[in-house]
N, C-alpha and C positions, 0 to 999 in steps of 0.2 A: 483406640477406630485410629488411625493414621485420614489426614486429609489431602484431598486430593487436587491442583488447580484449575477451574473451571477451564484456564487457556492457556497455552504453551505460547513463547511468545520467544522468537530467535531471531537474532539477527543475523544473515546468512552472510550479508559484507559490508565493509566502513564505508559506504559511499552514497553520495545524494549528491544529485544536477542542478537542487535547487541552492542556493543561500538566503536561508528567510532571515531578517533578523528579529525575531521572534522568538527564533531554535538555539537551542546552545550547539546545535552539531559544529556551526561553524569555529567557535571558539573548542575543541573539544583536543584539535590538533590529533587526528584521525589517518589512518592511512587509508588513503583511498585504492588503494590496491591493495588493501587485506579482504580474502577472501575464506569464509568458513570449510574449509576441506568438509567435503565431501564425507566420509568417514564419520567423521565428528557429524556432523551434521546426520547423519546416517544411526550413528550409536543415540544420539539422543531420543530418536524418533522410536526407532527401539526399543529401548528402557519406558517410553509413554505409554507403547502398545503393551506391556509388561506389567505395568500398574495393575490394580484388583479395579480402578475405575481411571481407565485413562481419559486425560483431557478432554474436553466435546467442541475444543477450537483451537487451530493453530493457527497463529500470525506472523509470518515471516518476516517480521522488521520489526523493527523498536528505533532507534536513533537514527535510521538512513531511508531510502527513496527504495523500495522492495524489485519496483523492475528495472533498476542499474543494474540487479544481477543477473547477467544476463541466463543464468540456470535455474531460473526461481521457475519456470516452467516444469524441467526436470524433475525439481525439487518436491515440486507439489502432486509433482505424480510418485512419487517416492511415500509422502505421507499417506495420498489413498491404497497405496497398495496396505501400507503395513497399521493405517487407522483407518477403514473405509467407512465408519459413522464419523471423522470428524468434519464440524466444518472449521475452510480455508477463512480466511477475515484478512482483507487485508487495506490500510491506509496509506494513501500514495496522492503525490501533488498532481497523478496524472499526467503527466506530459509525457512520456516514453512510453503511449499504446501505438507501438508500429504495427502496420498490415502483419510485420512480420512474429512481431511477438507478441500480438493476438494470435493467428496460427498454431505456434506454441504452445499457446494453453488449450486449444480445443481438446486435446485428449483429458484434462487436467478435471474431476471433478469433487462438486461439493462446496466448488464457492459461493460461500454463503451472505459474502457482502462485502462489496468495495466500496469506500468512504473516499469519494472527493475531494480532495484539500484545496479550496477552492478560497482565499482569504478576504482576497478583494470583490470588487466587482468592479473595478473600476483599470481601466489598462494601464495606467500613469502606478499607479499605487500597488497593482501588482506584481510589474518589471520593478518598481523601484523596490521592492522591501525582499522578494524573489529571485529574482537577477534570473530568469526565465522571462521566454517569448508571450505573451499575454495569448495571442491569434492561435500560435502552434499547439501551446496547453489547450484551449476550446476545439482543436481541430479533433488532438488529440481524443481527451475526451468524448465528444462526438465520437471520433469511429468506434469506441469502447463501447456506447452505447449501442450505435447501431450493429454492431458482431454481437449484441447481449440478444439484440431485438430476433436477428437472422438464429443463432443458436442455442439462442433460452440456457446461456449458463452460468450465470449470475444472479442469485436470490433476491438479493437488495442491490441498488446504486444510489448513493447517497452522498449530496455534498457535505460538509465536513468544515467549521470555521471556527478557529480559536480566539483572535486577536479580535476584539472588541470593534464595533461601529466606528470608524474615525468619525471626526466631528460633523466635516461635508457630507458624510455619507448621511447622517441622521439632518441634517439640514435641508439635502434634496428630496428624502425622503417625506419629508414633510412639506415641503413647499408641494410637493405635489398628490397631496392626498385632498 
């Protein structure tokens, strides 16, 4: 009896708009113009749809920023068409949710989870280690949350943090109790 993956993770573009000090992306020597051809993406989704047990989750990212791929909404709509029961899950730095991007996502169904990578609480540390503007990212995340309140498209939006707390963050937290 063949085992099938619970989650199919597909990187559709080799680009990220951040330069996180803790991420291997910047040292991988990637071609930031490289995008997975749509026929290949469709073939992967079609193949997964043909499995006896199709994956319940599709995660269209790996070591990249999924919303840096301008085709993301259309690719997710294709997932909806071929794998209508599959839930779509994103990990994102959250900085690219423009009104236009969110408008393009409106027809997409089954966006189960969006994890927003917010690794630092302090603007200086955030901008130093991610190389993207703190206020722009917060505005973008706020835009996503407001859009979701209006359209109820995402099952769960959560903050995600991978780096350990910096000593001064711990000291500040301990001092404020």
